[in-house]
Every structure is written in structure tokens, then in C-alpha cells.
Residue frames relative to the residue before (quaternion, step in Angstrom):
aa qw qx qy qz dx dy dz
M 1.0000 0.0000 0.0000 0.0000 0.00 0.00 0.00
V 0.4036 -0.7300 0.5119 0.2052 3.52 -1.17 0.73
V 0.3952 -0.7153 0.5218 0.2447 3.56 -0.80 0.99
L 0.2752 -0.7363 0.6055 0.1248 3.56 -0.79 1.26
I 0.8391 0.0894 0.0078 0.5366 3.69 0.66 -1.07
E 0.0142 -0.7733 0.6338 0.0082 3.45 -1.07 0.76
V 0.1010 -0.7807 0.6164 0.0181 3.52 -0.69 1.22
Q 0.1082 -0.8101 0.5760 -0.0194 3.52 -0.96 1.14
N 0.8497 -0.1241 0.0851 0.5053 3.65 -0.68 1.08
L 0.1622 0.8110 -0.5386 0.1608 3.55 1.03 0.90
E 0.0385 0.7601 -0.6476 0.0383 3.58 -1.01 0.97
R 0.0014 0.7565 -0.6540 -0.0071 3.60 -1.21 0.64
F 0.0177 0.7972 -0.6020 0.0415 3.61 -0.35 1.22
Y 0.1362 -0.7524 0.6381 0.0908 3.57 -1.21 0.68
T 0.2555 -0.7388 0.5939 0.1902 3.49 -1.13 0.62
M 0.0412 -0.7602 0.6467 -0.0465 3.55 -0.78 1.13
G 0.8121 -0.0947 0.0058 0.5758 3.52 -0.17 1.41
Q 0.7655 -0.2825 0.2373 0.5271 3.52 -0.61 -1.20
E 0.6077 0.5657 -0.3321 0.4476 3.54 1.40 -0.04
T 0.2369 -0.7569 0.5885 0.1574 3.56 -1.08 0.77
V 0.1846 -0.7935 0.5728 0.0901 3.60 -0.61 1.14
R 0.2502 -0.7793 0.5659 0.0992 3.53 -0.78 1.13
A 0.1825 -0.8306 0.5210 0.0735 3.50 0.13 1.34
L 0.7686 0.0163 -0.0111 0.6394 3.53 1.13 -0.78
D 0.0953 -0.8559 0.5062 -0.0468 3.53 -0.66 1.10
G 0.8260 -0.1800 0.0730 0.5291 3.55 0.44 1.28
I 0.2108 0.7959 -0.5356 0.1875 3.61 0.78 1.01
N 0.0123 -0.7548 0.6556 -0.0180 3.53 -1.04 1.02
L 0.1748 0.8099 -0.5186 0.2111 3.51 -0.62 1.15
K 0.0964 -0.7553 0.6434 0.0789 3.55 -1.13 0.72
I 0.0978 -0.7753 0.6225 0.0415 3.55 -1.01 0.82
E 0.2459 -0.8034 0.5240 0.1395 3.62 -0.63 1.05
E 0.6627 -0.5012 0.3813 0.4053 3.50 -1.29 0.48
G 0.8233 0.3038 -0.1703 0.4483 3.61 -0.94 0.70
E 0.5084 0.6462 -0.4130 0.3917 3.49 1.39 0.08
F 0.1692 -0.7121 0.6595 0.1715 3.61 -1.26 0.39
V 0.0680 -0.8305 0.5496 -0.0598 3.52 -0.17 1.45
G 0.1596 -0.7499 0.6363 0.0860 3.49 -0.97 0.94
I 0.1590 -0.7795 0.6027 0.0627 3.55 -0.96 0.95
L 0.0491 -0.8391 0.5373 -0.0691 3.47 -0.37 1.26
G 0.3591 0.7228 -0.5528 0.2073 3.52 -1.36 0.34
P 0.6302 -0.5653 0.3571 0.3947 3.58 -1.13 0.36
S 0.6671 -0.4567 0.3628 0.4635 3.56 -1.23 0.16
G 0.7870 0.3197 -0.2056 0.4859 3.56 -0.90 0.83
S 0.5223 0.6624 -0.3941 0.3648 3.50 1.30 0.00
G 0.5905 -0.5825 0.3785 0.4108 3.72 1.20 -0.19
K 0.3547 0.7792 -0.4629 0.2298 3.65 1.15 0.18
S 0.7065 0.4236 -0.2384 0.5144 3.53 0.79 -1.17
T 0.6165 0.5504 -0.3680 0.4261 3.61 0.92 -0.82
L 0.6527 0.5053 -0.3110 0.4711 3.58 0.88 -0.87
L 0.6509 0.4962 -0.3210 0.4765 3.63 0.89 -0.89
Y 0.6549 0.4885 -0.3350 0.4693 3.69 0.84 -0.79
M 0.6113 0.5250 -0.3464 0.4803 3.65 1.02 -0.61
L 0.6711 0.4564 -0.3270 0.4841 3.64 0.77 -0.81
G 0.7388 0.4225 -0.2659 0.4526 3.59 0.93 -0.58
G 0.5070 -0.6685 0.4120 0.3554 3.55 1.25 0.16
L 0.4524 0.7045 -0.4529 0.3065 3.65 1.07 0.42
D 0.7565 0.1781 -0.0425 0.6278 3.48 1.42 -0.56
Q 0.3377 -0.7492 0.5431 0.1722 3.61 -1.13 0.66
P 0.4703 -0.6893 0.4696 0.2881 3.63 -0.86 0.75
T 0.5150 -0.6010 0.5055 0.3437 3.43 -1.29 0.37
K 0.7717 -0.0473 0.0568 0.6316 3.51 1.21 -0.73
G 0.6706 0.5301 -0.3516 0.3818 3.53 -1.19 0.49
H 0.3256 -0.7417 0.5563 0.1854 3.60 -1.28 0.08
I 0.0804 -0.7444 0.6556 0.0982 3.41 -1.37 0.63
T 0.1169 -0.8086 0.5761 0.0243 3.51 -0.62 1.19
V 0.0312 -0.8004 0.5983 -0.0209 3.53 -0.74 0.99
Q 0.8212 -0.0751 -0.0358 0.5646 3.59 -0.54 1.27
G 0.7306 -0.4405 0.2239 0.4713 3.53 0.97 0.97
R 0.6981 0.4486 -0.3158 0.4601 3.63 1.11 -0.01
D 0.3909 -0.7233 0.5280 0.2126 3.59 -0.88 0.98
I 0.2091 -0.8266 0.5029 0.1421 3.52 -0.16 1.27
T 0.5652 0.5936 -0.4131 0.3969 3.68 1.17 -0.28
T 0.6604 0.4734 -0.3514 0.4651 3.63 1.09 -0.11
L 0.5366 0.6395 -0.4148 0.3621 3.68 1.17 -0.04
D 0.4441 -0.6279 0.5760 0.2771 3.49 -1.28 0.63
E 0.7663 -0.3954 0.2875 0.4168 3.50 -1.48 0.14
D 0.6548 0.5038 -0.3188 0.4645 3.60 0.99 -0.77
G 0.6684 0.5040 -0.2868 0.4659 3.49 1.02 -0.89
L 0.6433 0.4899 -0.3439 0.4774 3.64 1.02 -0.73
A 0.5870 0.5971 -0.3464 0.4231 3.59 1.07 -0.69
R 0.6805 0.4871 -0.2502 0.4868 3.46 1.02 -1.11
Y 0.6107 0.5560 -0.3395 0.4502 3.53 1.04 -0.82
R 0.6743 0.5152 -0.2718 0.4539 3.55 0.90 -1.05
R 0.6711 0.4982 -0.2788 0.4729 3.54 0.98 -0.97
Q 0.7781 0.4002 -0.2244 0.4289 3.55 0.73 -0.91
M 0.7701 0.3993 -0.1353 0.4787 3.58 1.09 -0.83
I 0.8291 0.3387 -0.1001 0.4334 3.49 0.76 -1.08
G 0.1385 -0.7269 0.6666 0.0896 3.53 -1.27 0.76
F 0.1409 -0.8065 0.5690 0.0768 3.70 -0.55 1.10
V 0.0085 -0.7248 0.6877 0.0399 3.52 -1.27 0.73
F 0.1378 -0.8223 0.5517 0.0227 3.48 -0.73 1.17
Q 0.6541 -0.5210 0.3819 0.3935 3.60 -1.24 0.47
S 0.7878 0.3631 -0.1992 0.4558 3.56 0.85 -0.92
F 0.5935 -0.6313 0.3332 0.3718 3.58 1.30 0.49
N 0.0305 -0.8362 0.5407 0.0868 3.54 0.86 -1.10
L 0.3427 0.7185 -0.5449 0.2633 3.57 0.79 0.77
I 0.4629 -0.6618 0.5160 0.2855 3.63 -1.14 0.63
S 0.4271 -0.7860 0.3941 0.2110 3.59 -0.33 1.23
T 0.6662 0.4856 -0.2942 0.4836 3.59 1.20 -0.57
M 0.6680 0.5127 -0.2917 0.4537 3.58 1.23 -0.09
T 0.4677 -0.6574 0.5027 0.3106 3.60 -1.03 0.59
A 0.6985 -0.4600 0.2987 0.4596 3.53 -1.22 0.37
V 0.6726 0.5110 -0.2973 0.4450 3.66 0.77 -0.92
E 0.6681 0.4765 -0.3000 0.4865 3.56 0.99 -0.76
N 0.5814 0.5482 -0.3627 0.4795 3.61 1.02 -0.64
V 0.6906 0.4655 -0.2838 0.4753 3.64 0.85 -0.96
E 0.6406 0.5381 -0.3099 0.4516 3.62 1.01 -0.88
F 0.5259 0.7192 -0.3862 0.2388 3.60 0.98 -0.94
P 0.7326 0.4362 -0.2804 0.4410 3.63 0.64 -1.06
M 0.6234 0.5496 -0.3633 0.4210 3.57 1.08 -0.52
I 0.5225 0.6080 -0.4402 0.4044 3.65 1.16 -0.30
F 0.6841 0.4635 -0.3077 0.4717 3.59 0.95 -0.80
A 0.6695 0.4557 -0.3186 0.4925 3.59 1.10 -0.37
R 0.4338 -0.7312 0.4277 0.3068 3.62 1.39 0.26
V 0.3015 0.7348 -0.5516 0.2548 3.54 0.79 0.84
P 0.5070 -0.6810 0.4163 0.3253 3.70 -0.73 0.95
P 0.6721 -0.5556 0.3163 0.3736 3.56 -1.05 0.90
K 0.6905 0.4825 -0.3221 0.4321 3.70 0.79 -0.93
Q 0.6308 0.5083 -0.3130 0.4957 3.57 1.06 -0.83
R 0.6102 0.5536 -0.3565 0.4404 3.64 0.91 -0.76
Y 0.7010 0.4645 -0.2807 0.4628 3.52 0.77 -1.09
E 0.6750 0.4785 -0.3352 0.4506 3.63 0.76 -0.88
R 0.6718 0.4825 -0.3416 0.4462 3.66 0.81 -0.76
A 0.6588 0.5206 -0.2959 0.4555 3.64 1.03 -0.92
S 0.6202 0.5243 -0.3265 0.4836 3.59 1.07 -0.73
Y 0.6412 0.5501 -0.2998 0.4432 3.51 0.90 -1.01
L 0.7162 0.4459 -0.2604 0.4695 3.57 0.79 -1.05
L 0.6320 0.5098 -0.3497 0.4672 3.51 1.00 -0.60
E 0.6088 0.5252 -0.3427 0.4859 3.61 1.09 -0.58
T 0.6452 0.5307 -0.3311 0.4386 3.50 1.02 -0.96
V 0.7232 0.4173 -0.2458 0.4924 3.66 0.96 -0.66
G 0.5824 -0.6326 0.3293 0.3902 3.60 1.34 0.25
L 0.6021 0.6042 -0.3142 0.4168 3.55 1.21 0.51
G 0.2399 0.8359 -0.4527 0.1968 3.39 1.34 0.56
D 0.7238 0.3891 -0.2476 0.5132 3.60 1.25 -0.41
R 0.6424 0.4898 -0.3213 0.4942 3.53 1.33 0.44
L 0.2840 0.8063 -0.4964 0.1515 3.62 1.14 0.33
R 0.7497 0.3942 -0.2160 0.4858 3.61 0.96 -0.79
H 0.5272 0.6360 -0.4398 0.3525 3.67 1.18 0.05
K 0.3500 -0.7229 0.5408 0.2500 3.59 -1.01 0.57
P 0.7444 -0.4364 0.2570 0.4352 3.68 -1.09 0.40
T 0.6978 0.4584 -0.3064 0.4572 3.56 0.94 -0.93
E 0.6431 0.5129 -0.3279 0.4645 3.61 1.17 -0.19
L 0.6407 0.5147 -0.2599 0.5071 3.66 1.44 -0.02
S 0.4712 -0.6238 0.5183 0.3466 3.56 -1.09 0.53
G 0.7046 -0.4566 0.3366 0.4263 3.50 -1.30 0.03
G 0.6602 0.5255 -0.2838 0.4553 3.51 1.11 -0.86
Q 0.6221 0.5162 -0.3110 0.4998 3.55 1.21 -0.78
Q 0.6494 0.5089 -0.3478 0.4453 3.59 0.86 -0.79
Q 0.6488 0.5094 -0.3231 0.4640 3.61 1.00 -0.81
R 0.6354 0.5431 -0.3168 0.4483 3.51 1.03 -0.63
V 0.6035 0.5204 -0.3262 0.5085 3.56 1.23 -0.77
A 0.6532 0.5013 -0.3236 0.4662 3.62 0.96 -0.84
L 0.5897 0.5491 -0.3436 0.4824 3.65 1.15 -0.66
A 0.6631 0.4942 -0.3008 0.4750 3.60 0.85 -0.81
R 0.6425 0.5295 -0.3024 0.4641 3.50 0.95 -0.89
A 0.6547 0.5491 -0.3092 0.4175 3.50 1.00 -0.89
L 0.7228 0.4488 -0.2254 0.4746 3.62 1.22 -0.64
V 0.4683 0.7229 -0.4621 0.2110 3.62 1.11 -0.25
N 0.7323 0.4050 -0.2453 0.4895 3.64 1.04 -0.59
D 0.4440 -0.7343 0.3989 0.3234 3.53 1.37 0.44
P 0.0446 0.8571 -0.5114 0.0436 3.62 0.78 1.03
S 0.4844 -0.6404 0.5248 0.2827 3.56 -1.18 0.63
L 0.7833 0.2349 -0.0845 0.5693 3.63 1.11 -0.84
V 0.0901 -0.7742 0.6226 0.0696 3.61 -0.81 0.93
L 0.1150 -0.7765 0.6194 0.0136 3.60 -0.84 1.16
A 0.0850 -0.7976 0.5949 -0.0524 3.42 -0.77 1.24
D 0.1057 -0.8162 0.5675 0.0229 3.59 -0.59 1.19
E 0.8093 -0.2413 0.0799 0.5295 3.49 -0.26 1.37
P 0.1165 0.8601 -0.4939 0.0517 3.69 0.85 0.89
T 0.6971 0.4110 -0.2992 0.5056 3.57 1.22 -0.11
G 0.4140 0.7800 -0.4223 0.2048 3.57 1.25 -0.06
N 0.7705 0.3549 -0.1987 0.4908 3.55 1.19 -0.59
L 0.5809 0.6116 -0.2954 0.4486 3.49 1.54 0.21
D 0.4955 -0.5740 0.5269 0.3840 3.60 -1.22 0.37
S 0.7301 -0.4876 0.2905 0.3806 3.46 -1.40 0.33
K 0.6322 0.5185 -0.3431 0.4624 3.59 1.09 -0.74
S 0.6634 0.4543 -0.3225 0.4994 3.70 0.78 -0.96
G 0.6715 0.5095 -0.3404 0.4168 3.63 0.75 -0.80
G 0.6713 0.4905 -0.3155 0.4575 3.51 0.98 -0.69
E 0.6254 0.5076 -0.3589 0.4715 3.60 1.17 -0.51
V 0.5985 0.5393 -0.3561 0.4736 3.62 1.10 -0.59
I 0.6821 0.4763 -0.2934 0.4709 3.62 0.81 -0.88
E 0.5943 0.5717 -0.3139 0.4706 3.55 1.11 -0.72
F 0.6869 0.4633 -0.2872 0.4807 3.56 0.93 -0.96
L 0.6086 0.5300 -0.3549 0.4720 3.61 1.00 -0.69
Q 0.6516 0.5220 -0.3316 0.4394 3.56 0.92 -0.90
R 0.6456 0.5296 -0.3126 0.4527 3.62 1.07 -0.90
L 0.5854 0.5804 -0.3278 0.4616 3.53 1.12 -0.78
N 0.6923 0.4677 -0.2511 0.4887 3.50 0.94 -0.98
Q 0.7456 0.4556 -0.2259 0.4307 3.57 0.67 -1.10
E 0.7761 0.4050 -0.1525 0.4587 3.57 0.96 -1.07
Q 0.7851 0.3074 -0.1369 0.5200 3.38 1.15 -0.81
G 0.4611 -0.7240 0.4079 0.3111 3.48 1.36 -0.13
R 0.4015 0.7422 -0.4592 0.2775 3.62 1.23 0.14
T 0.4016 -0.6771 0.5610 0.2559 3.50 -1.08 0.65
V 0.0464 -0.8199 0.5701 -0.0227 3.52 -0.81 1.11
V 0.0948 -0.7619 0.6393 0.0425 3.56 -0.91 0.92
L 0.0509 -0.8187 0.5699 -0.0482 3.55 -0.62 1.20
V 0.2045 -0.7431 0.6289 0.1022 3.50 -0.98 1.15
T 0.1953 0.8007 -0.5472 0.1458 3.54 -0.87 0.90
H 0.4320 -0.6322 0.5818 0.2741 3.50 -1.45 0.29
D 0.6077 0.6401 -0.3054 0.3573 3.53 1.20 -0.61
M 0.3158 -0.7814 0.5167 0.1504 3.59 -0.36 1.26
N 0.5340 0.6255 -0.4126 0.3916 3.58 1.18 -0.27
V 0.5980 0.5917 -0.3843 0.3802 3.57 1.04 -0.42
L 0.4524 0.6873 -0.4202 0.3826 3.51 1.33 -0.18
N 0.6424 0.5209 -0.3072 0.4708 3.56 1.17 -0.62
V 0.7841 0.3618 -0.2135 0.4568 3.67 0.97 -0.33
V 0.6367 0.5177 -0.3432 0.4570 3.61 1.15 -0.60
T 0.4663 -0.6567 0.5159 0.2919 3.56 -1.26 0.61
R 0.7943 0.0491 -0.0390 0.6043 3.71 1.19 -0.22
H 0.0734 -0.7966 0.5979 0.0508 3.52 -1.07 0.60
I 0.2127 -0.7671 0.6031 0.0505 3.42 -1.11 1.06
H 0.1764 -0.7963 0.5735 0.0766 3.59 -0.76 0.99
L 0.1592 -0.7930 0.5864 0.0433 3.60 -0.77 1.11
L 0.0628 0.7710 -0.6332 0.0253 3.50 -1.12 0.69
D 0.8408 -0.0180 -0.0171 0.5408 3.58 -0.71 1.07
G 0.7072 -0.4984 0.2460 0.4369 3.59 0.96 0.84
E 0.6526 0.4704 -0.3064 0.5088 3.61 1.28 0.35
I 0.4877 -0.6332 0.5191 0.3029 3.51 -1.22 0.44
V 0.0362 -0.8444 0.5328 0.0426 3.60 -0.48 0.92
E 0.7653 0.0858 -0.0915 0.6313 3.47 1.51 -0.07
D 0.0636 0.7778 -0.6239 0.0404 3.51 -1.08 0.81
V 0.0448 0.8275 -0.5430 0.1356 3.51 -0.03 1.37
């Protein structure tokens, strides 16, 4: 297998008043292409911090993250923006949809920055919404959709630029068990049928049944990697 991500001696410290919070404290990790990795642990264990580091949304205090042979910790803001646009599909717990836009417009939105022509944007966004089972909801705004439907719009949006790496931060956290199960099943299909690398942060121990590997964090350190 080919190593997609290599994390070396990763640290992220925050200063809160006179106290130093060690969100990540010496993480070493390799993720291969085609893995479906679950990152588990209690609140405050560093799960989301690690995910944001992998996605170039936050910079480490110390250490390196190499993705496809490129050290993303050395990139400036423009370089990180290109990295996120070209490599990463994000799925968040809170959906992060734009309330004034329809489903299809929300999915089209990232393609504007990639300078995709309008006709192609609409065709790809429509196709992806059909793929997640929302072909009949293209013109609905987020307030007209259930939580599960909103998360599926967010999944479609995450795939518009054909990312190699899908990063999901508690994507089932605001959903009922049925909708949450559908989201996990879709992520599993992305991994198994399309070969995409997926890294999923969650509290849900049920994901152990679907991931190919799980990493348990505690106090900013890896305590289990199976």
C-alpha cells in the first residue's frame, strides 16, 4: 500500500491564561491510501484538532504532516487553500450549509473557487445530489430539509472537487440513529467502491464495525491503533 499521510512528532499547544493546554502531544501516524480510519476518544482528547491539522485548517506548534510527499506545515495560506481545494473533502457535524442557497447551489459553491463553468457546476452538483438520494430536493433550502438530508447535501458538497481524502468531524453528531447510520454507510461506500481514503472523528463506538482501522486518542496522545 502507498502511504498517503505521514504525521511526525505533531504537537499543538494552546495558552489559556496561565495554563498550557496540550491538545496534541507527540502524535506519530501513517495513513495509507484507501484506508477508512476512525479516530475515537472522549471530548478534549484531541480528535478534532488532529483532523483539522490533516485538513490544513490549523497549524501545529511543532512537528510535520506530509501528504503525498508534500509537507503541508510549510505551506502559506494560499498554498493551504489550494491543498484543501484539490485534496480534501470536509464534512462537519453542523453541516455548514448556506441558509439562503438551495441544495444544488450549496453543492455548486466550492466549484466557483475552482473556476468550473456554470453549466458543469450544475450538472456535477445535480449528479452528486442524486447519488446521495436527493435528486428530488435540488431546489430546497436547508430549512426545508431534515437533518439527515442536510448532512447528505454536505456530503455531496464535500465530493465536488473529487478529493483524494475525505475528513469527517462527528458527521452523525446532530442526527438520529437512522440518519446517522445512512451517513456512515455512505462514507463506507465511498471507501469501498471508490477507494477514497476516509478519516472519521466520532464518539460512536458502532463505527468500529465499518472502519478498517481505529485510533484511540486520550489527552492528546495515541493510546490504541488497531
